N, C-alpha and C positions, 0 to 999 in steps of 0.2 A: 636745519637742516643742512646735514654736514656738505662739505663743499666739494665743488665736482673739480675733479684733479685729471689735466691729462691724461694721466694713467688708466683713471678709472673710466673715463668718455670714449679712451681711443679704441678701444673695441666695434662701438657705435657709430665712430666717423664717418667712415666711408658709406657705410649704406643710408642713415641720414642722408646727406651729401648728395647720393647719386638720385636715391627716390627728388629728393627737391630739384636735382635739376633736371631731371626726367619731364617731370609734373611742368614745369617753365618750357623744355624744348617743347611740348608736348603743343602748348600756348599760344605757341609762338610761331609755328611751321603751317604752313595753309595749303599747298602743292601736295607736302608729303603724303598727307590725311587722305589725299583724293586718289591716287594713284592704287595700282598694283602692287602690294609689298612682300619682299620675302624675307622672311624675318629669322634668325637662328642664335640664341646665345651662347653656343658653344664657339668653342676661340678660333679662330683663324688667324690668317697673317695677311699684312697689308700686300697688294699684287699676287691673289688668289683670285682661281676663275671657277665662276659656277656658272656650269650646262643645265638652263632650265628650260625643260619643256615644252611643245604649246603643242596641243592637239593640230592635226589639218580637218579638212573642211568634210562632211558626210554629206551623202544624197539620201532623198526619200525614195526608196523602193516602193514597185508595186506589188503588193502581197496576196498570191490565189489560194483560192483555197485549196488543202489539205499541202500544201507543199513551201518547205523548209525556208526561214527568213534569210537573205542575202548580207553575208557577211564581211563588211567590212574593214579595210586596214589603212586607212586613211592615214595618208602622209605628214608626219608630226616634225615639228621645226623645231629648232632648238637656239634659243636665245642666251648670249651669250653673254656675262657680267663680269666683269674682272673689279675686283674691290681696291682699287688704283686712288680711295680720295681717304684720307685719313688726317680726321680735322682733331688741333687739341688747342684746347686756351688754359693758358698755368696761372698761380698766382701763388702768392706767399700768405699768411696768418701768421702774426707772433703769438696769438692766444689762443690757440685750437677750440680748450676748451671751452673757454668762453663765448667761442661762437658754436659750437654745441647748444651750448645753453640757452642762447641767446636764436630763439630760430628764423626775425626779424633778420639779423647779422645773414644768417644763410643766404636766407633770403635773397638778398642783395649781394654778394657773393656771388652768388651761382645767375641771376637773371644778366647778369654786366656779363658773365664769363660763356654763357650759355648763346645768347642773344646772335654773335656772329658765326656761332655753329648751324645755330639755324638758319641763319639769311643763308650759308654757303650751298646749305641743303638745296634751300628753293631757288638759287641762282643758279645751280648745275643741274636740278629739275627742269627748270624754264628755259635751260639754254637747247635741249633739244627739240625746239622750236623747226633748229636748222634740218632734223633730220625727215621731218613732213613735209610730203609735195601737195599738199592741197592746203589751198588759202579761199579768203574772202576779203569783201572791204579795199580800202584805197588808203594808202601810206600818205602819211600828213590830214586824212579826213578821220575825224575822232568817227568812233561807235556811234551807230542809229540804233532804233530799232530795228531798221530794214537791215540792218548789217547782223542781226543776232539772227533775225530770220531768215537769212541766209545763210549763217554758219548752221542751224537748223536739218535747212532743207540739206544743206551737202553732206553732214553726217546721213541724213536717213538716205539720200540717192548712195553713199557708200555701206549701205546698211548695216552702221554702227549702232550695238544694244540702244533700245533708248533711257534705258533704265541708269541710274548716278552718271547724268551727261552733268560736267559741269563747266561754266566759264569764266577764266581765271583773266583781267582786266588790268590794266595801268591807274593809276591814280585820275591824272586829266581821263580815261574813259569813264571812270566811276563815276566822276561831277558829270560827264556828258551828257551818259542815261539817265542820271537823277534829272538834269533838264530837259529832256527830249521831250518836246512838246506835245506828240503823240500819245506818249508815257502817264502825263500830270494826274487824268482820272485813275487811271490803273493803280500807281503810287499812295491815291490819295484815298480811294473806296475800295479797290479789290485785297492791295497789299497792306493792310493794316499798322499801322505805325511807323510805314515806311520815309513819309516824311519828315515826323517827328524822329526820328533815329538815324536819318542818311543812311539806311539803311538799302540792299534793291532787294536781297531773299530771292525768291526763284521767277523767273525769265524766259516764259517759252519752252519750257523745258529742261533748263539751265537750274544749276544752284551757282550765284553772281557772287564771285571773290574776287576783293582788290589785293594787290600786290606794288607793293614800292619794287621790285626789281623784278618784274616784268620787261624783259632786254629790250633798249632803243638804238636803233642802227644811224648812226650817222650819217645823216645826205642831202640831197634838197629831191624832195624835204625828209626830215625825220621819218622813219620806219618804226612805229611801233607794232611788239609781233604779242599778242596776246593770243589765249590759246582756251579753244574749246575741243573738250573730249570727252572718254568715256574713260574710265578709270583701265580698260586693254589697252592704254595707246601706251605708258610708259611703267616701267617696273623701277623700284628702289630697293634693292635688294642689300639689307645692314646685316650684317655680321657680329658675334662677340670679341673683343679681345683677351689677352691671355690673362691671369693675376701674374704679380710680382713675384719671380720668384721666390722660393721659401729661403730665408737667414738675410735675407736684402732690409728687412726694416721695413720695408714700403709695404701697406694694406692695402685689396684693392677690391672695389663694386662693379661686378657689372650686373645691369639691370635692362629690363628689357616693357614695356608697355605692353600688356595683350591686346589692347585692344588699335592700338595705332603701330603698332610691329616697331615703334621706334626703343633703340635700343642707345647703352651707352656709357663709357668706364670710368669709373674716380676711381684715383690712385693718391693715395696721399703717404709722405715718407718726410721725415727730420732732416731739416736741409742745413748743417752745421757751421754753414760757410754766412749763411744770413739768419742763424739762429729763430729758426721757427717752422713751421710744417710747410712743405710748398704740397699745392694741390692742383692735379690733371684731371681735365675734365676732357675725355675724348672718342671720336668714335669714327666708324670703318666702314663705308657702304661702297656702293657704286650706282650708276644708275646706267636706264639702254631703252631705246626705242623696241616697244614688243610689238605694234602692229598699228603697219601707215593707217590704216582706212577709217582707224576709229580717235582721231584727232584733224583739226581742223586749225591750221592758223588766221587769226582773225589779226588782218591787218589795220593798221590806224595811224 
């Protein structure tokens, strides 16, 4: 079989690396897959502002026989999301053709580069907790089954949709929930495999996830800011970035995941100073609170 050269492999490198990076990004994020997403692969610039409309409230009107329906014009609101987060990770590959021919090498490079980007997206989303006014639980006290029920009641009282609710908890609270004596029978019998796998799954109407990135505010005691929410509480807006200018020798690929809406760009160019191919993975996004009544901060 003919040897793969950098010249013959070059046209395919950005697409291969970009799709590998997207798969890693999708597997690493938690919150980004649970919130409202607004994505567009068209090219945008850092600092662009998006105005995303959100319909106002309707009322239920009586309908009398032989009369027209009552047309409503609810007051819509607009959520402004600024694409002010441009995150990148760059590295140098001295033998790009060999890396392209070996998918394991690509995965190792991309795993190392994409993880900090995924963690930054998660941290920015979790950091929105400070904008929500409703909370349950007590700082310094681990989450219990009763705390989760309180979060459920709070969201019910706020008339938040019951579908697709999620609870993202810290690692210490994940362990506390798994060790809650009132839930032992549930984990052992009703939630098959929970004890064996150490997973929580679905509990009191929430899909429960653990994250090492749940914010902790230092104090006496420390306050952990777990989050119970419906997707309508938060929006993650991701946009494509422009291709490299023609004639510069750089190759770019912008890819978007049709399932999660996540998108990223991979740019490759030969770096004469370092005698290798420079690879940059970058993303452009913004985050914002959508609806206060659709999230509850669960303190612990």
